[in-house]
TORTI-514198 format. One record per atom (N, C-alpha, C): z, x negated, y negated; residue in one letter. Coordinates in steps of 0.1 Angstrom, whole numbers, plus 5000, padded with zeros to 4 digits. Layout:
ZXYA;...
END
This chain:
285313555374M;285713695372M;286813705361M;286713805353C;287713825342C;289013875348C;290113815344A;291413855349A;291913985343A;291414015331A;291914135324A;291314265330A;290014265333C;289314385337C;288614385350C;288614265356G;288014255370G;286414255369G;285814235357C;284414235357C;283914095360C;282614075361D;282013945364D;281813855352D;282113905340L;281913825328L;283213765323L;283013645317S;284213585310S;284413655297S;284713785297C;284613865285C;285813835275C;286813775280T;288013755271T;288113615267T;287013535269V;287013395264V;286213395251V;286813335241R;286013335228R;285013215229R;284013225221I;282913125220I;283512995215I;283212885221L;283812755217L;282912695205L;283612615197N;282912565185N;281712485189N;281812395200D;280612315204D;279412405209D;279812505217Q;278812595222Q;278012665210Q;278812715200L;278212785189L;277312685181L;277812565178K;277112475170K;275812435177K;275812415190R;274612375198R;273612495197R;274012615199F;273112725199F;272512745185F;273312735174I;272712765161I;271712655157I;272012525161L;271012425158L;269812435166L;269912465179D;268712485188D;267912595183D;268512705178A;267712825174A;267312815159A;267612695153N;267212675139N;267712785129N;268912835132L;269512945124L;270112885111L;270612765112L;271212695100L;270912545101L;271112475089T;270812335089T;272112255093T;271912135097K;273012045101K;274112035089K;273512035077G;274412035065G;275312155064G;274712275067D;275512395066D;276612385077D;276312345089I;277312335100I;278412235096I;278012115091A;279012015088A;280012065077A;279412135067A;280312195056A;281312295062A;280812375071A;281612485078A;282712415086A;282312305094E;283212235102E;284412185094E;284012125082K;285112075073K;286112175069K;285512295065I;286412405061I;287312455072I;286612465084A;287412515096A;288512415099A;288312285098E;289312185101E;290512195090E;290112205078T;291012205067T;291912335067T;291312445070E;292012575069E;292512625083E;292312545093G;292812585107G;292012705112G;290712715109R;289912835114R;289012785125R;288412875132T;287312845141T;286012825133T;285012765140L;283712745133L;283112875130L;283212975139A;282713105136A;283313175124A;284613165122E;285313225111E;284913155098E;284713025098A;284312945086A;282812985082A;281912995092L;280613035089L;280513175083L;281313265088I;281413405082I;281913405068I;283013325066A;283713315053A;282713255042A;281913165046Q;280913095037Q;279713185034Q;279613295042G;278413385040G;277213345047G;277213245056H;276013195063H;275613305074H;276713375079M;276413475090M;277413585088M;276913705092T;277813825091T;278613835104T;279613915105E;280313935117E;279413995128E;278514075124D;277514135134D;276614025139D;276113935131D;275313825135D;276013745145D;277313715142M;278113635151M;278313705165M;278413835165R;278613905177R;277413895186R;276213895180R;274913885187R;274813745193R;275213645185V;275213505190V;276213495202V;277413545200E;278413545211E;277913615223E;277213725222S;276713795233S;275713715241S;274813645234Y;273813555240Y;274413435247Y;275313365240V;275913245245V;276813265257V;277713375256M;278713405266M;278113485277M;276913535276G;276313625286G;276913765287G;277513805275I;278013945275I;277014035270I;276614145277P;275614235272P;275914295258P;274914305250F;275014375237F;274414505237F;275114605232V;274614745232V;274614805218V;273614885215S;273614955202S;273815105206S;274715165198L;275115305201L;274615395190L;273715345181K;273315415169K;272615545172K;271815555182N;271115675185N;271515735198N;272715705203I;273115755216I;274215855214I;274115975220K;275116075220K;275916055233K;277216015232V;278015995243V;278516125249V;278516145262A;279016265268A;280516285265A;280916405262F;282316435258F;283316385268F;283116415281D;284116375291D;284216225292D;283216145289I;283316005289I;283915955276I;283416005265L;284015955252L;285515975251L;286016095256T;287416115254T;288316055265T;287715975274L;288515895283L;289415805276L;289015765264I;289815675255I;290215765243I;291515795241P;292015875230P;291515825217P;291115915207E;290615875194E;291415775187E;292815785186P;293615685179P;293415545185P;293415535198V;293215405204V;291815355201V;290815435202A;289415395199A;289315345185A;289915415175R;289815375161R;290615245158R;291815235164T;292715115162T;292014995168T;291515005180H;291014885187H;289514865187H;288814965180N;287314955180N;286714945194N;287015045202I;286615045216I;286115185220I;284915195225I;284315325229I;283815325243I;284215425251A;283715445264A;282415515263A;281315455269F;280015525268F;279215545281F;279615475292K;278915495304K;279915475316K;279715565326K;280715565337K;279915575350K;280415485360T;279915495373T;281115535382T;280815535396A;281915575405A;283115485404A;282915355402D;284015265402D;284215175389D;283315205379A;283415125366A;283215205354A;283715155343L;283515215330L;283015115320L;281915135314E;281315045303E;281915085290E;282414985283V;283015015270V;282414915259V;282114975248A;281514895237A;282614855228A;282614725224M;283714675216M;283214585205M;284014565194L;283714465184L;284314335187L;285314335196D;286014215200D;286414225214D;285614155223T;285814165237T;287014085242T;287614015233A;288913935236A;290114015233A;290014145230D;291114235228D;291714275241D;292514195247L;293114225260L;294014345261L;294914375251P;295714495252P;294814625253P;293714625245A;292914745246A;292214765259A;291714655265I;291014655278I;292014695289I;293214645288D;294314665298D;294714815297D;294914865285F;295315005283F;294215105290F;293015075287V;291915165292V;291815155307V;292015035313K;292015015327K;293115095334K;294315085328K;295415165334K;295215315333K;294615355322K;294515495319K;293415555329K;292315495331V;291215555338V;291215505353V;291915395356G;291915345370G;290515295375G;289715245366L;288415195370L;288315055365L;287214985370R;286914845366R;286314865352R;286714775342I;286214795328I;285114685326I;284014725321L;282914635318L;282714635303L;283314535296P;283114525281P;281714485277P;281314545266R;280014515260R;280214495245R;279514405239L;279614385225L;278714485218L;279214525206T;278314615197T;278514575183T;277714635174D;277914605160D;278714715152D;279014685140T;279914775132T;279314905130T;278014915127E;277315045125E;277415135137E;277215075149S;277215145162S;278615205164S;279715115160M;281015165162M;281315285153M;280915275141R;281115385131R;280415515136R;279215505141T;278515615146T;279215685158T;279715595167A;280315645179A;281715715175A;282415655166L;283715715162L;283515845155L;282415865148R;282115985141R;281916105152R;281416065164Q;281116165174Q;282416235179Q;283616165177Y;284816225181Y;285016365174Y;284816355161Q;285016475152Q;284016585156Q;282716555157K;281716655160K;281816705174K;282016615183T;282116665197T;283316745200T;284416705194L;285716785196L;285516935192L;284916955180K;284717085175K;283817165185K;282717105189D;281817185198D;282517205211D;283117105217E;283617115230E;284817215231E;285717195222F;286917275222F;286517425219F;285517445210G;285117575207G;284517645219G;283717565227D;283117625239D;284217665249D;285117575251I;286217605261I;287017725257I;287317735244I;288117845239I;287317985240I;286117975236M;285318105237M;285118145251M;284918055260K;284718085274K;286018155280K;287118095276D;288418155281D;288718285274D;288318295261A;288618415254A;287918535260A;286718515265S;286018635271S;286718685284S;287518595290A;288218635303A;289618695300A;290018705287L;291418745284L;291518905285L;292718945290K;293019085290K;293419125276K;293219245272V;293519285258V;294919345258V;295619305247I;297019355245I;297019455233I;297719565236G;298019665225G;296819715217G;295819775224E;294719835217E;295119965212E;294420015202E;294720145196E;294920255206E;295920335205G;296020455214G;296720425227G;297020295230K;297720255242K;299220245239K;299920265250E;301420255249E;301720105247E;302920085240E;303419945238E;303719895252E;303419765254M;303719705267M;305219655268M;305819655280S;307119605281S;307219455280S;308419405278E;308519255276E;308119185288E;308419235300S;308019165313S;306519165314S;305819275311D;304319285311D;303719185302D;304319175290L;303819085279L;303918935284L;305118915291K;305318775295K;304318735306K;304018835315K;303118815326K;301718785320K;301318855310L;300018835303L;299918695296L;301118665290A;301218535283A;301118415292A;301318435305E;301218325314E;299918325322E;299018415318D;297718425324D;296918295321D;296118245331L;295518115329L;294618095317L;293718195314P;292918175302P;293718155289P;294718235286V;295518215274V;296318085274V;296718045285V;297417915286V;296517805282V;295217815287R;294217715284R;293817715269R;293717835263I;293317855249I;294317785240I;295617825242V;296717775234V;296817625235V;296717575248D;296917435250D;295717355243D;294517415244T;293417345237T;293517345222T;294017455216L;294217465202L;295217355197L;296317345205L;297317245201L;296917105203L;296217075214R;295716945216R;294616905206R;293816995202H;292816975192H;293416935179H;294517015175A;295216985163A;295916845162A;296416805174I;297116675175I;296016565173I;294916575180I;293816475179I;293316465165I;293116585158Q;292616585145Q;293616535134Q;294916515138G;295916465129G;296416575120G;296316705124A;296716815116A;298316815114A;298716865102S;300216875100S;300617025102S;299617115101D;300017265102D;298817335109D;299117435117I;298117525123I;298417665118I;297417735112H;297517875108H;296717955117H;297318065123I;296518155132I;296618295125I;295518335119E;295518455110E;294718565115E;295318685119P;294518795124P;293818865112P;292518895113A;291818965103A;291319095110A;290519175103E;290019305108E;289219285120E;288319185120E;287319175132E;287419045139E;288318955135E;288318825141E;289718765139E;289918645145V;291118575143V;290718435138V;291218395126I;290818275120I;291918165123I;291418055128V;292317935131V;292017835120V;293117795113R;292917685103R;293817575105R;293417455102Y;294217335103Y;294417275089Y;295617225086R;295817145074R;295816995078R;294816935073I;294616785076I;294616715063I;295516615062D;295716535050D;295916625038D;296616725040G;297016815029G;296016925025G;294816915031I;293817015028I;293617115040I;293717245036L;293617345047L;292117395048L;291617385061S;290217425063S;290117495076S;289017585077D;288817655090D;288517565101D;289117585112A;288817505124A;287917585134A;288217715136M;287417805144M;287717945142M;286818035147K;287018175146K;287018235160K;288018325164L;288118375177L;287918525177L;287518585188P;287418735189P;288718795186P;288718915179K;289918985175K;290819015187K;290319045199H;291119085210H;292118975215H;291818845211V;292718745217V;294018725209V;294118795197S;295218775188S;296618795195S;296718915201G;298018955206G;298418865218G;297518825226T;297818745238T;298218605234T;297518545223I;297918415218I;299318415212I;299618515204V;300918525198V;302018535209V;301718625220A;302618635231A;302918505237A;301818425239R;301918295246R;302818195237R;302618195224L;303418115215L;304918155215L;305118295216K;306518345216K;307218295229K;306418295240V;307018245253V;307418095252V;306518015246L;306817875244L;307917845235L;308117935225S;309117915215S;310417995218S;310418055230N;311618135234N;312018245224N;311018315219L;311218425210L;311018565217L;311418675210K;311318805216K;309818855216K;309318885228L;307918925229L;307719065223L;308719155225D;308419285220D;308819315206D;309219215199Q;309619225184Q;308419185176Q;307719285170K;306519265162K;306619305148K;307819365144R;307919415131R;308819325121R;309419225127L;310319135119L;309818995120L;310018905110P;309618765111P;310518705122P;310018595129Q;310718525138Q;310418375137Q;311418285140D;311218145139D;311718075152D;310917975156G;311317905168G;310717765169G;310817695180R;310217565181R;310017525196R;309017445198F;308917385212F;308217255211F;308217175222K;307617045222K;306517035232K;305616935230M;304616905240M;304316755239M;303816695250E;303516555250E;302116535253E;301416445246M;300016415248M;299716275246M;299116205256D;298816065256D;300015985251D;301216015257G;302415945254G;303015975240G;302416065233Q;302916105220Q;303616235220Q;304916235216K;305716365217K;305516435203K;305216565204V;305016645192V;305916765193V;306616785182S;307516915181S;306717015172S;306717135177F;306017245169F;307117335163F;307117355150R;308017445144R;307217575141R;307617685147V;306817805147V;307417915138V;306617975130S;307018085121S;306018205123S;306618315127L;305818435128L;306118545117L;305018605112L;305218695101L;304318815104L;304918945104P;304119065106P;303119075093P;301819095096V;300919125085V;300119245089V;299219295081F;298519415083F;297819425096F;297119315100Y;296319325112Y;297019265125Y;298319245124G;299019185136G;300119095131G;300218985138E;301218885134E;300518745131E;300918695119K;300318565115K;301318455120K;300718345126V;301518235131V;301218115123V;302218045118V;302117915112V;302917815120V;302317705124M;303117605132M;303017465124M;304117405122R;304217275116R;304317175127R;303517075127L;303516965138L;304316855133L;305316815141L;306216705137L;306116605148L;305516495145R;305416385155R;306716305156R;307216285168E;308516235169E;308616085169E;307516015170S;307515865170S;307515825156S;308515855148R;308515825134R;309315705130R;309915635140S;310715515136S;309715405133S;310215295126G;309315185123G;308615205110G;308815315102F;308215325089F;308915225080F;308215175070S;308815095060S;308415155047S;309215125036L;309015175023L;307615125018L;307314995022E;305914945018E;304815025025E;305115065037G;304115135045G;303815275040G;304715335033I;304515465027I;304115465012I;303915345007G;303415334994G;304215274983G;305415224986F;306315164975F;305815014974F;306014964962H;305614824960H;306214764947H;306214644945G;306714574933G;308014624928G;308114644915S;309414684909S;309814824914S;308914914917T;309215044923T;310015024936T;309514934944L;310214904957L;311514844955L;311614754945E;312914684943E;313914774938E;313614874929R;314514974924R;315115054936R;314315094945V;314815174957V;315715084965V;315314964968H;316114874976H;317414844970H;317414834957K;318714804949K;319614924951K;319115054950A;319915174952A;320415184966A;319615134976T;320115144990T;321215044993T;321214934985R;322314834987R;323614874982R;323614984974A;324915034969A;325615114980A;327015114979T;327715194989T;328115324984T;327915354971T;328215484966T;327115524957T;327015654953G;326015704944G;325015804951G;324115844943I;323115944948I;321715894946I;320915904957I;319515874957I;318716004958I;318016054948L;317316174949L;315816154950L;315216234960V;313716234961V;313216374957V;312316374947T;311816494941T;310316514943T;309916644942G;308516674943G;308416814949G;307216874949P;307017004954P;306917004970P;306817114976T;306717124990T;305517054995T;305716975006G;304516905012G;304216775005G;305116724997S;304816594989S;305416474997S;305916495009G;306416375017G;307816335014G;308616425008K;310016395005K;310816355017K;310616445028S;311416415040S;311116285046S;309816245046T;309416115052T;310016005044T;310116015031T;310715905023T;312215895027T;312916015027L;314316015031L;314615955044L;313815995054Y;314015945068Y;313715795068Y;312815745060T;312515605060T;313715525054T;314315575043V;315415515037V;316615515048V;316815635054L;317815645065L;317615535076L;316415525080D;316015425090D;316515285086D;316315255073L;316715125068L;318215105068L;318915215065L;320415215064L;321115225077L;320315265087N;320915305100N;321315175108N;322515125106T;323115015113T;324415055120T;324814975130P;326115015137P;327315015128P;327214955116E;328414945108E;328715075100E;327715165099V;327915285091V;327815415099V;328515515094N;328415645100N;327515735091N;326415785097I;325515865089I;325516005094I;325716105085S;325716245089S;324716315079S;324016415085T;323016485077T;323216635078T;322816715068I;322816855069I;321416895064I;320616955073E;319116975071E;318717115074E;317517155068D;316917285071D;315417265070D;314717245081P;315217225095P;315417075097P;315917035109I;315916895114I;314416865118I;313816785110E;312416755113E;312216645123E;312916535123Y;312816435133Y;314216395137Y;314416385150Q;315616335156Q;315716185154Q;316916135149M;317115995147M;318215945155M;318115835163P;319215785171P;320315745162P;321615765166R;322815725159R;323115795146R;322315905144V;322515985131V;323016125136V;324116165130N;324616295133N;324016405125N;323016475131Q;322216575123Q;322616715126Q;322816795115S;323216935116S;322217025110S;321917135116Q;320917235110Q;321717345104Q;321317385091V;322017495085V;321617635092V;322517725091K;322217865096K;322817965087K;322117995076P;322718075065P;323118215070P;322518265081E;322818395086E;324218405092E;324818285095I;326218285100I;327118215090I;326618195078G;327518135068G;327417975068G;326617915077F;326517775077F;325417725067F;325817715054T;324817685044T;324917535041T;324117485031F;324217345027F;325617315022F;326117405013S;327417375007S;328517375018S;328517475027A;329517475038A;329417355047A;328117315050G;327917205059G;328417075052G;328117065039L;328516945031L;330016925031L;330717045029R;332217045029R;332716995042R;332117045053A;332617005067A;332316855069A;331116805064L;330716665066L;331716565060L;332316615048M;333216525041M;334516495049M;334716585059R;335916555068R;335516485081R;334316435081Q;333816365093Q;333716215091Q;334416165081D;334516015078D;333115955077D;332116015069P;330815955068P;330815845058P;329915745060D;329615645049D;328415695041D;327415755048I;326215795042I;325915945046I;325616025036I;325416165038I;323916195033I;323216275041M;321916315037M;321916465036M;321616525024V;321516665023V;320016705021V;319616785031G;318116825031G;317616865018G;318316945011E;317916994997E;319017044989E;319017004976I;320017064967I;319417184961I;319917304964R;319317434960R;320117504950R;321417474949D;322317564940D;323417474934D;324117544925E;325117474917E;326217414927E;326617494937E;327717444945E;327317314953E;326117314959T;325617194966T;325517074957T;325017104945A;324916994935A;326316934932A;327217024929S;328616974926S;329216904937S;329116954950L;329616884961L;329016744964L;327716734961A;327016614963A;327516504953A;327716554941I;328216464930I;329616414934I;330416514938N;331816474942N;331816384954N;330916404963A;330916314975A;330516164970A;329616154961A;329216024956A;330415964948A;331116044941L;332315994933L;333415944942L;333516004954T;334615964963T;334215864973T;333215774970G;332915664978G;331815674989G;330915774987H;329815794997H;328515764991H;327515724999L;326115714994L;325515844999L;324915924989V;324316054992V;322816044990V;322116095000L;320616104998L;320316254999L;319416294990A;319016434989A;317616454983A;317116584985T;315816614979T;316116724968T;315216734959L;315316834948L;313816874944L;313617004941H;312317054937H;312117034922H;311516934918T;311116914904T;309716854903T;309116854892N;307716804891N;307616654888N;308716594883S;308716454879S;310116394881S;310216264881A;311516194882A;312416224870A;311816224858S;312516244846S;313016394845S;312316484852G;312816624852G;314016654860G;314416554868T;315516564877T;316816594870T;317016514859V;318216534851V;318416674845V;317316724839A;317416854833A;317616964844A;317016944856R;317217034867R;318617044872R;319316924873L;320716924877L;321616984867L;321316964854I;322117014844I;321917174844I;320717214846D;320517364847D;321317424859D;321517344869M;322317384880M;323817384878M;324217334866G;325617334862G;326317204864G;325517094867A;326116964869A;326616914856A;327816854855E;328316784843E;327516664840E;326916644828A;326116534825A;326816394827A;328116384823F;328816254824F;329116224839F;329316324847L;329516294861L;328216254868L;327116324864M;325816304870M;325416154868M;325416114855V;325015974852V;325815874858V;327115904861S;328015804868S;327615794883S;326915884888T;326615884903T;325215864906T;324315914898L;322815904902L;322315764900L;321815714911R;321315574911R;319815574907R;319015644915V;317515654912V;317115794915V;316015834908A;315315964911A;313915924914A;313415954926I;312115924930I;311216044929I;310216044921G;309216154920G;308016114929G;307416204936Q;306316164945Q;305316274948Q;304116234951R;303116324957R;302416244968R;301616314975L;300816254986L;299316254982L;298616144983V;297116144980V;296416104993V;295216154995R;294416115007R;293915975006R;293915895017K;293415755017K;291915765020K;291215675014L;289815665016L;289515605030L;288515655037A;288115595050A;287515455047A;287315385058D;286915245057D;285515225050D;284615315053D;283315305047D;283215385034D;283615315023K;283715375010K;282715315001K;282415374990E;281415334981E;282015264968E;281715144965P;282315074954P;281615114940P;282415104930Y;281815124916Y;282815064906Y;282415054894I;283215004883I;283415124873I;284715134868L;284915244859L;284215214846L;283615324840T;282915304827T;284015304816T;283615264804K;284615274793K;285015414790K;284115504791A;284515644789A;285515694799A;285315654811E;286315694822E;287615634820E;287615504815R;288915434813R;289615504801R;288815534791D;289415604779D;290015734782D;289415804791E;289915944795E;291215924803E;291315824811L;292515794819L;293615754809L;293215674799A;294215614790A;294915714781A;294415844781V;295115954773V;296415984780V;296515974793H;297816004800H;298415884807H;297715774807A;298315654815A;298215534806A;299115444808D;299115314801D;298315214809D;297015204807M;296115124815M;296514974814M;297014934803A;297414794801A;298514764810A;299514854812H;300614834821H;300214824835H;299214914839V;298714914853V;298114784856V;297214734846L;296514604848L;297614494850L;298614494841A;299714394842A;300414394856A;300614514861V;301314524874V;300314464885V;299014494884L;298014444894L;298014294893L;298114234881K;298214084880K;299514034885K;300614094882E;301914054886E;302014044901E;301414144908E;301514154922E;300414074929E;299614004920K;298513924925K;297513994933K;297214124929I;296214204935I;294814164929I;294914124916V;293714084909V;294013944902V;292913874898K;293113744892K;293813764878K;294513654874E;295213664861E;294213684849E;293013644851S;292013654840S;291213794840S;291513874850A;290713994853A;290914094841A;289814174839T;289914284830T;289414404838T;289514524832W;289014644840W;287614634844W;286814554837N;285414544840N;285214464853N;286214394858D;286114314870D;286714384882D;287314494880I;288014564891I;287214674897I;287014654910T;286214754918T;287014874922T;286614994919F;287215114924F;286215174935F;286715264942Y;285915324954Y;286015474953Y;284915534959R;284815674961R;284315704975R;284515834980P;284015864993P;282515844995P;282115795006K;280715765009K;280115895016K;279015935011E;278316055017E;277916015031E;278016115040N;277716085055N;278415965061N;279715955057G;280515845062G;281115875076G;282115795080E;282615815093E;283515945094E;284015995082T;284716125082T;283916225074T;284116355076E;283416455069E;283516445053E;284816425049D;285016425034D;285316285029D;285216185037G;285416045032G;286815995031G;287816085036Y;289216045036Y;289816045050Y;290815965052K;291515965065K;292915915063K;293916005065G;295315975063G;295715995049G;297115975046R;297615995033R;298615885030R;298815865017I;299815765012I;300515825000I;301715774997G;302515834986G;302115764973G;302215844962I;302215774948I;303515814942I;304215724936H;305615734932H;305915704918H;307015754913E;307615704901E;309115694904E;309715584900V;311115564903V;311915544890V;312715644887L;313515644875L;314915584878L;315215474873E;316515404875E;317415444864E;318615484867I;319615534857I;320215404851I;319615354840T;320115234833T;321015274822T;321815184816P;322715214805P;322015294794P;320715254791T;320015324780T;319615474784T;319215484796I;318915624801I;320215704801I;321315644805K;322615724805K;322915774791K;322715684781E;322915734767E;322115854763E;320815844767L;319915954764L;320316084771L;320816074783V;321316194790V;322516254784V;323416164780L;324716214774L;324416264760L;323316224754S;323016274740S;322116404742S;321916454754H;321116574757H;319716564752H;319116444754K;317716424751K;316816494761K;315516524757S;314616594766S;314116504777S;313416564787S;312816494798S;311816394793S;311016434783D;310016354777D;310616224771D;311716244764D;312416124758D;312816024769D;313416084780I;313916004791I;312715924798I;311615994800E;310415934806E;309915824797E;309815854784A;309315744774A;310115624775A;311515634776Q;312315524776Q;312215444790Q;312015524801A;311915464814A;310615384814A;309515434808R;308215364808R;308415234800R;309215234789K;309415114781K;310115014790K;310915064799E;311714974808E;310914934821E;309614964821G;308714924832G;308415024843G;308815144841M;308515244852M;307115284851M;306415274863L;305115334865L;305215474867L;304415564860T;304415704863T;303615724876T;303715844881M;302915874894M;301415854891M;300915894879L;299515884876L;299115734876L;300015654870E;299715504869E;299815444882E;300715484891D;300815434904D;299615474912D;299115594910G;297815634916G;296615554912G;296515514899I;295415434894I;295615294901I;296815244902Y;297115114908Y;296615114922Y;296815224930K;296415234944K;294915254945K;294315324935A;292815334935A;292215194932A;292815114923A;292314984921A;292414894933A;293414924942K;293514844954K;292614894965K;291915004962G;290915064972G;291515154982G;292815194980L;293415274990L;293015424988L;292715464976T;292415604973T;291315604962T;290915724958S;290015734947S;290715794934S;290115764923V;290715814910V;290615974910V;289516024916E;289316174916E;290516234924E;290816174936E;291916224944E;293216224937E;293516114930V;294816104922V;294916214912V;293816234904L;293816334894L;293916474900L;293316504912R;293416634918R;294816664922R;295516564927V;296916584931V;297916594919V;297716514909I;298516514897I;298416644890I;297116694889N;296916814881N;297216944889N;297516934902E;297817064909E;299017134904E;
END
């Protein structure tokens, strides 16, 4: 009996080398010479015989799974043409299913059958056993079956959540129809706690979390309510609801956010939290009166944000080293620049996480506080009572901080205070709205910052954007000469190739003809071929030569040209580097850069 799941199979024992060798020879799958060569490689490189045979190309991973299934007596299942019932599929949350390649597909009164690519994945089996409280029966499957099953999450979610919501919507009482008196706050609250609206809002929020949305838009129109999710930076329709649910949904969200239910003519802002599958999510709610009612936009902030690394969010090589060098300094300014939604906050929080040790006092002034960080003193600005970035920054200076984070430099006063804080022995982190790292200098000078003070304090300016990452099933191709020439108009392709070689991503002898790029695959595991996002960056270090250019009042173009001579990768070049690594596509990089 298996200790992990209580089944009758030895599902967590891997196939032994001798068992595998005997089966392959008995079945005439390979010659004795092939096996001997693989055994030699396995011994030299410390691999199993199975790993060596796959590495040599004698067998694929799926071939090995079928052999393992036969030898170990573990049933093999194909899910290619099977539609798994929604209630069974979602017994395992989608993030767990994707990470561990495990799918629930059949359930009895006391057991759950799960398809896996690796039946020795004990943590996955143990998690599912604890979650469902049933005996787990692992089955082996192949890669294509796993992709097909994972794709069902997206399709099934839309259908199932849509059905639940429409069913509840028909049971809702109508708020504020034409010609009726306005309802009192207590009546509105009573309606907002009605079971159908509670279920609708809960389902919308859960669906958004599962889909990995960053924002939810609920927009009242003349004859319907349109719900849209922003996923990986792209806003798209999620579902359409009957017009009469609008007021009740808004009332429910106001109750959750502790806002005034009877205030419909002025904008309101609030926030609330919910927990799902052990994941805490904070919702930042903004309500705006529009012609057909109130529009709601909610920003989803996942609170389990610790453990990010600069490498994990896209920094590498000299780009990474420049940021690390700036964080090792005890004074100066580190600026992160880019438009709204370019991941500036994530980069700042990641740097703060690196700097957050017991030896330093970190204080922040933010609008809003997006993630709570342990041991960091975080303050939220409230301009309506005079607590602005500049007022907060002044107060922070009297709090004996070592490191200060300013959510955004918006005006001359905040810029001046940030520079003074850096001059008086503090490390200052801040964001600024500019289109490029080299444009930072001109932007600060426009704000009234003195050039000589700025170059004395600014360590690095990080320009960034977010690009969508390609899903695992992507389509390979080689760039044509025409495509390379087109990119070379705006990017130094030789420099990008040199960086790829320097970081040992490609062989020293490689040319662009040897490097595989990727594009989304049609009918892949996701609808558009992308899943998740990663940053593309340019890091402008304020070197002595850059200082001279700033003091000589040179343009942003001159500063960028010099920085590139000194080895800076531009955002476009960093995007091409990441496309060459297979993380994203060239088309996606160009879309983001040209926006």
